[in-house]
Steps between C-alpha positions, in 0.01 A plus 500: 500500500544205719671206352335166524706204613407228257587149607720301277353254250612204709281615784189463288591146411543383874217303665265696730289385802193683381342527168472870547741747635553535881284802501209301359549220767451751779169606353385138469574424873284791620222389270509144637489628860198705423329202344578282813335752728197491284487123510537505881225754531279296277575182699429678828179637364399158379578346843314774683209457269516123549513543880207739487309277267574199720396686815178606333429170334558299818184657640292370215294192554660309214856552624400428860340176390811412301733554796263315730498206259882497492508498883248217503728307267792567735316404820280229356204642693238773441644845571328827590687833500372834619759717327764461226790716392790441258851635449705484184830630634747405624344160431144391430322445831139456611370633830179374656327564830221314675589168341286199595572151371198273522491156660447162341130418563609160631653681799239767566411843377731714710787672325816301431733800491443866570759776465484871560731560207662304218803596297566283189803543278445423127772322306624656172574152366134422517411805291762404241339155468152645495414382848401671826735365769544598866845532647524579871163530673499694831213475749452764769316400818363178349274265696502135396245247628611138501209256521510128568182318408351186652691284248833629622570710189628858510377781281862575417557170323371611157633854503860486378585286193682170560853429391559268207574155637822342378444227244136590450373442147309802369146441384446515122368830368240509226432815310680831544723527809380718787715781620644440848295652780591830646539347848784282376706813442426665838852549628482648849245602763612749764300539821502789743314516835273208416278267697414130466178367652402135550163329472369146553208476259273783620667540840756777523795406716623747764855478363651725237834623372542876493766741373576254221778622275731343245472352155393194303715469188480252212857381452408249233177398327266382774763537777468776756742644750360625831643772722238604752495657846189519721381545857251256659171639629194369684168676541391608847851467645749779562846388390816681604781290356369250247823499301555487127441202271746475211427268207768425241505238226355401168186312403326370192163618374231447756296273277790256546443531875822699537716207396785491443579757766763602753407735784678649799296666776637693793299653782706694749473763774182345638397521863352185651206702631408607146562150370234356732268791425531420131442128546226503763382858527597544867799560720622200700733709714821371337776739400810449287614512139427266210661437163409261219696384199346261250597361162277302267571336166280292280612177345828442689643521850609840624837348586595305188795346681261340745285319242591161640333588829156475339328168510337521159523713188308819449173483315303765321375776725765439768678790660817474703544752775726602784394719789679663789299677767674654797376687806722682748464694825183310585340619825172594662356840419531643852855379561810690400720372220803303620817381336413139587151508350444180301532468124353236270590405144299260283652353185274309261587347165274287289243515225132562449238440237224757484276287280523203737484733805798325645806637676800297615802612700789258458710715731355673804706649780427726795802664658561713805838623624567173689235254379369349177228272369532328162240307307252496212146618437209435266176689445201407284218748448182321403149448630667362813834681543786294633838599636789305644820630658777265607803607699735204493768690688446745782775652713387761752705684759332604826668840464285562190187397689594741779547787254154434353353488850673824598378675184134444592503511881579815698727527802714198413836544673806558282699278734327179386681269260398155376721216382324195358487333158190331354495270198222311328250494217137588447226487239195720449216397274139576389337840462501682732835356598506247781794339670522138386838375615765635735808371674710753692767424758778663698772376730434780748621850566500795734347842552739739675427821687813709530392696808432191713703208623243251375427356158226284354622163381264333254512125455455301179201597290298281264171576326333270250175503305366155417150419376385858568622475859768741617697385803775700669695279733559636851740793484700540818611846602727573797616822660868451577807710559684605185791279589283189453547363152295184498134505390237437769422149603161362403220562745270224606130557441362702791159364580482681833649816636752374747844615605793338328864589535574369152247731330645829627476786246381271222194474281356264241281603205292272275258565213262279300263613223280300263446694177215272393289553811656841576544397862811501710667601820810647659656425837750682721648352815788619708649640817712806578682592819431871461203615295658843463742354244212375286332842496828668407548262207141559386556877524819466295288343224255793520229330707447668836291246691526664842334834447547698819619207711803279557521141619811356657546148628453144373212411271374195315269493199297238316293653218307350211292646220278305262304627202250367247299633203221606735723657763818708475618334818570628849781448744464248781745412770662658801799694627614453858721721713640425846702738711474777238455874521260713298573872473236718335497865402313699763600267784786602726579143604506167316233235554642173632367206297576215733278265305287608207375356174366660182282273290357540151169323466362516146671832450389649832753579772458380857744614769508269799673636808583243766726737694567853390633772728425859417347819639593380847283189474515138393261433216339192353228438246469542125432755228332356190439652156153445357400484133346807344346562156540875538789619286533815708561287811746216458341314792372521854691386809370302793680558829502271804765622745581459867745699712592449864558863593491836328612829649437833335837623623670205331302560181625856500858373512432284194320749280633828637294808580144489374554823312806370313433583131512229237475210742206334327643591160818303573335206670212414267677449162626163618140382510461576129828349371648843445272583206369817664814685601366833371145450627393715798468326834125565505466307174705212639274483805194516274620192313532303821219252546553328834253318723541272797569471871778620725539378857734654756539355847593838644494843339641798689441861401671713763288432813228317309542124508272273301499127561399237241445759228314362199437702187299387199466732204619605158694771317368581152470812287671709769240393753582313819201317640534318835174311534594317819749623753521328839737534792526462876570830668518598865336181615211535257438460130486742210314442175557754223452570132687758296466649155785710363505672160840631394398723209478786444596548869506223759169470690443259789177374653515272807221323692595323821321302771657468846393227738594490873821697475678525835554866586803411712681380187437806287817658351479818709733658751560304818356763742166487321506127421564411866182682605263334250339159507209344319392370163403697187300397197365699210522608139708765331508648149803703391579681176808684386695593186844606392858384529715517810419497869433871536253517211326180603445631856396841368221350288398225743127497576272241649239401755429212728301346783646336804368277778691470827473215752633497859673833454730614782699820544757482777628810680179707487164472657325671215159539665651648816728727299203633304298554813776679695675670213840365592686180432422214736728198489332168460361263243214564263314210346215467256354161405404621151533797276423613149593794284575638157791695365613672182844572360590814307746786498760313707248446780284225645160635606327306780125534478257377764726248662281357773649286774247310712616468858176349628388786733656774288575572140815673389477706182815593307524751215792678342802452279839336512749616235759290320760701694352366829327823600167449682192717542248280683183566698382237752159503661324262729129444553296272715253249376500198279449695182785665327345845464638831596383696805206721409355580846757740637854624479773232499877463516738431209863399521723660233823327399717720280863465387741221427394157609823455695411792733158652430339788684181397683228754597136484606233707333132547561270430217148620446224241500432367152164445349419172337500670166862605550 
């Protein structure tokens, strides 16, 4: 038997932690754990059942209407929801999709807010107090439409509740107190991928904010904190880098017109191209970056330390603001970005009143790296908008002006630098802005070109606007060596173009403009010892004035331009050159301009040549530009020229071989101011529209010499038309007309009349010319086509009639030679003769050439080739009628071979019938 160990009696009297024995405590712990699991299971089941019941009940009409009513209380507008869902755990939350918040009828009937989805957190504290309160409300892909009506009110003004104004006495309440509205306890609104549209009454604006994200949180009753990000957008315009707009700050309820409020807006990473697309809907061709920082505060200045700078105290509805807008790397769209591209920063600080539609800028400054303008501004938006900008202090460096010029003009040399300082003031007023007052001056400066020994020295500058009349005093510019330090001396007014040793390499510029009558004028007068320097300076500034030509030598200019409201103005004046040289592309030698003058008459150019040497001749006359209303043709040209002597050999030295490619292409662009460098030569010739007269005292083409050549015609649409060509040739006269079409292939058609041409003076070999005497008259018609001598001769065709008077042939007695069949020395003479001929296949065909010798007729038939090969048949017949022998056999003299030494034979010919 096992003995039990009984505790002593004292042990029973000691205090115990449990009422029961330790063994009973263990049993109680297991029982409690089992009961806790049961409670947890019951709680889970209850929650699951509640979630299921809530999910089912939310689809009932009554519950949907209840939730819609609570959302209407929160938004203060009618709400429509396509679908609801609810969650109990981990916290009560309502989900809705297809949410549409209606608009106030005073602003239209389009939706006020539309969201693809809505997520609303429910506050437990509201349930404990028997209320239905929203916590954080999240909107997915919302679209908000902000409308401004004709009275200047926004539909947003009555949406959020206003803050309680300090010191305001609450209105007395009669009867039972009303529970606070649900909207007053709306804590936070979160936005994801939203959009804000803008409307003016019923007109939808093209602007919008997209990708809106952030939150609007109520930090105190009626006070809201904003943290929003958005991207600007404009309809119909493709934007590449519109930047991001960030809005930070806090505002009061919108029914208090956002006051009091404090806002900070930043817009960065914006390209200037997209900025102008947003503002005006088109690209102005400006590139660069833009950034904006703005701060606004209602009721007090943004900078409280600068309160004393304000002229009067703030009144209700006033907003103070500060704004900083900066643009960098500004340049034209087709120019590469440079390190010296200009930058501009605008700083504005002031206040505005939306109700009064008034904006004032007590501090306004425009700054560039080296320049600044400081002033004030005021804008009033009313039935007649008004704006005024005053710059009391302006300090501008010419280096900044040069950087702006370089950023928008191509081909400006990097070697140019400018050193000049301008100071002054100006005022702009009215709407649109107009210049009202201006006073700008400078003591002078210089423009240096590092690659040359010369520099431009600019004299004192003064421009003033008084009584709407802008006057720029004469500005004197001199081209001097870089060692010269003094500014140019003042030029006297040049009323005539005359030489003056004191006006060497100097110019004077003046400008006057009346803003009231919109009329004015500009004048330029000066002289330069070598015009080549002027063209190099113009090219350094990106303006190539001498397209395809160069001018060296002294020149003097006196130019004026006047404009009015009815006319944009044209240049008038003249430029004179003496002892200068003109080199043009396509010419192997320079033209000597001994004395020439280029005038501008009402915008038309007139070149007067008193003595010009070129192409082996001395020229005089004029070339005048005529007005034209055809936009395709800038104008026609009238030519009146005279040359003493022209030689085709000399012309060939000037222009090179006729087959040289690209000759016309290089020569003609100078006639079109270089605007057609890539245009084919045929197109350049087509654009030429020239008409007039050219006279040449003597024109030599190899052995052909023309005296007193006169040509009257025109060149238009690739067609050369000589309507009157006259010349003295070989003791007689030649009258001709010619029509040449140069497209698609050159085609020539010539009609000529010869009168009493002396055969002794014909350009033929001496052995033949010494044997001939007499006079020739007749008509000839020639046609050919192609390019180059070989092709022109290959396709040459024609026909003609000739009449001969007092014809003699020395060395042969033709009649005796025909009769005897051998050559008889002597002289043959014919008082008259007639005949016809044709030209084709490199041959001249003589047909029925009849020479009347009085008692006998001589008949000549056959061919003479262009290579001087002859195949002629000569017959004689008695009688006074030029008919062939038909009564019996006759004799015929055959001449075959080269004309220098032909073979002569006699042949019998059968009698011919009259019908032959």
